[in-house]
C-alpha positions in Angstrom: -0.9 11.0 -12.5 -0.5 9.5 -9.1 -2.3 6.7 -7.3 -1.9 4.3 -4.5 -3.1 0.6 -4.5 -3.2 -2.0 -1.8 -3.8 -5.7 -1.7 -3.6 -8.4 1.0 -1.9 -11.7 0.3 -2.6 -14.8 2.4 1.1 -15.7 2.9 3.9 -14.7 5.3 6.0 -11.8 4.3 9.1 -14.0 3.8 7.3 -16.3 1.3 5.6 -13.4 -0.5 9.0 -11.7 -1.1 10.6 -15.0 -2.2 8.0 -15.3 -5.0 8.0 -11.5 -5.8 11.8 -11.3 -6.0 12.3 -14.2 -8.4 12.5 -12.9 -12.0 11.5 -16.3 -13.3 8.1 -15.8 -11.7 7.2 -12.6 -13.5 5.6 -14.4 -16.5 3.4 -16.3 -14.0 1.7 -13.1 -12.9 2.4 -10.8 -15.8 1.3 -13.1 -18.7 2.0 -10.4 -21.4 5.7 -10.5 -20.6 7.7 -11.7 -23.6 11.2 -11.3 -22.1 13.2 -9.8 -19.2 16.8 -9.1 -20.1 19.5 -7.6 -17.8 21.2 -4.6 -19.4 23.6 -3.1 -16.8 24.6 -2.9 -13.2 24.6 -5.8 -10.7 21.4 -7.9 -11.4 18.8 -7.2 -8.8 20.7 -4.4 -7.1 20.2 -0.7 -6.8 21.1 0.9 -10.2 20.6 -2.2 -12.2 18.8 -1.8 -15.5 16.7 -4.4 -17.4 14.8 -4.4 -20.7 11.3 -5.8 -20.4 9.2 -6.6 -23.5 5.5 -7.0 -23.3 2.8 -8.1 -25.8 -0.4 -6.0 -25.1 -3.1 -6.9 -27.6 -1.5 -6.5 -31.0 1.2 -4.2 -29.8 4.7 -4.9 -28.4 5.9 -2.6 -25.8 9.5 -2.3 -24.6 10.4 -0.6 -21.3 13.5 -0.1 -19.2 13.4 -0.9 -15.5 15.9 0.8 -13.2 16.1 -0.3 -9.6 16.0 2.8 -7.4 15.7 1.3 -4.0 15.9 -2.3 -2.9 15.3 -2.9 0.8 13.6 -6.3 0.7 11.6 -7.7 2.4 10.1 -4.2 3.0 10.6 -2.1 0.0 11.3 -2.2 -3.8 11.2 0.9 -5.9 11.8 1.1 -9.6 11.3 3.3 -12.6 9.9 2.0 -15.9 10.5 4.0 -19.1 8.8 3.4 -22.4 8.1 5.6 -25.4 6.1 8.5 -24.0 5.8 7.1 -20.5 7.8 7.4 -17.3 6.5 5.4 -14.3 7.9 5.4 -10.8 6.6 2.5 -8.6 7.3 2.3 -4.9 6.3 -1.1 -3.5 6.1 -1.6 0.2 5.4 -4.9 2.0 4.4 -5.5 5.6 3.3 -8.5 7.6 0.1 -7.3 9.3 -1.2 -10.6 10.8 0.0 -14.1 11.0 0.7 -15.4 7.5 -0.7 -12.2 5.9 1.2 -9.6 3.9 0.0 -6.2 2.8 1.4 -5.0 -0.5 1.1 -1.2 -1.1 2.1 0.2 -4.5 2.4 3.9 -5.1 2.6 4.8 -8.8 3.6 8.1 -10.4 3.2 8.5 -14.2 4.5 11.2 -16.5 3.5 11.2 -20.1 4.8 12.9 -23.3 3.8 13.0 -26.9 0.9 10.7 -28.0 0.8 9.0 -24.6 -0.3 12.3 -23.1 -3.4 12.1 -25.3 -4.0 8.4 -24.4 -3.6 9.2 -20.6 -6.1 12.0 -21.0 -8.7 9.8 -22.7 -8.2 6.7 -20.5 -6.7 7.7 -17.1 -8.3 4.8 -15.3 -6.7 2.2 -17.6 -3.3 2.6 -16.0 -4.6 2.1 -12.4 -6.7 -0.8 -13.6 -3.7 -2.5 -15.2 -1.5 -2.0 -12.1 -4.2 -3.5 -9.9 -4.7 -6.4 -12.3 -1.0 -7.3 -11.9 -1.3 -7.1 -8.2 -4.3 -9.4 -8.2 -2.6 -11.8 -10.6 0.4 -11.9 -8.3 -1.8 -12.6 -5.3 -3.5 -15.5 -7.1 -0.2 -16.9 -8.3 1.5 -16.5 -4.9 -1.4 -18.1 -2.9 -1.5 -21.0 -5.3 2.2 -21.8 -4.9 3.3 -24.4 -2.3 6.8 -24.8 -1.0 
């Protein structure tokens, strides 16, 4: 499954990336996040791995993030692996007007086992969740003052 999402943020690129790149902010726009733990590599650098734990409804989900490409403020690409799911996310950022940033997120999912069945039944739920996180980041970022 592949999809591309886009959102406009009413902040300059520099400020958008300051907020996006701060791991302490993730819980502010991904409220289901329970923990974010560095596992290996140099934190925040290409090749670094982190364990993310989420509470989604009554379920807890663990996933491993691997940073594939980090060329901020313009690009951040990572993979996210959980039981039955492999997700590659390429995020690009561009300042397209004064104090306005465009965030484009390209997602590629591969499923196995039971998750193949879930993806077949509810393909739109993955895109909906991705866009919800983007909207929550926009709301969080635009409400922050420096």
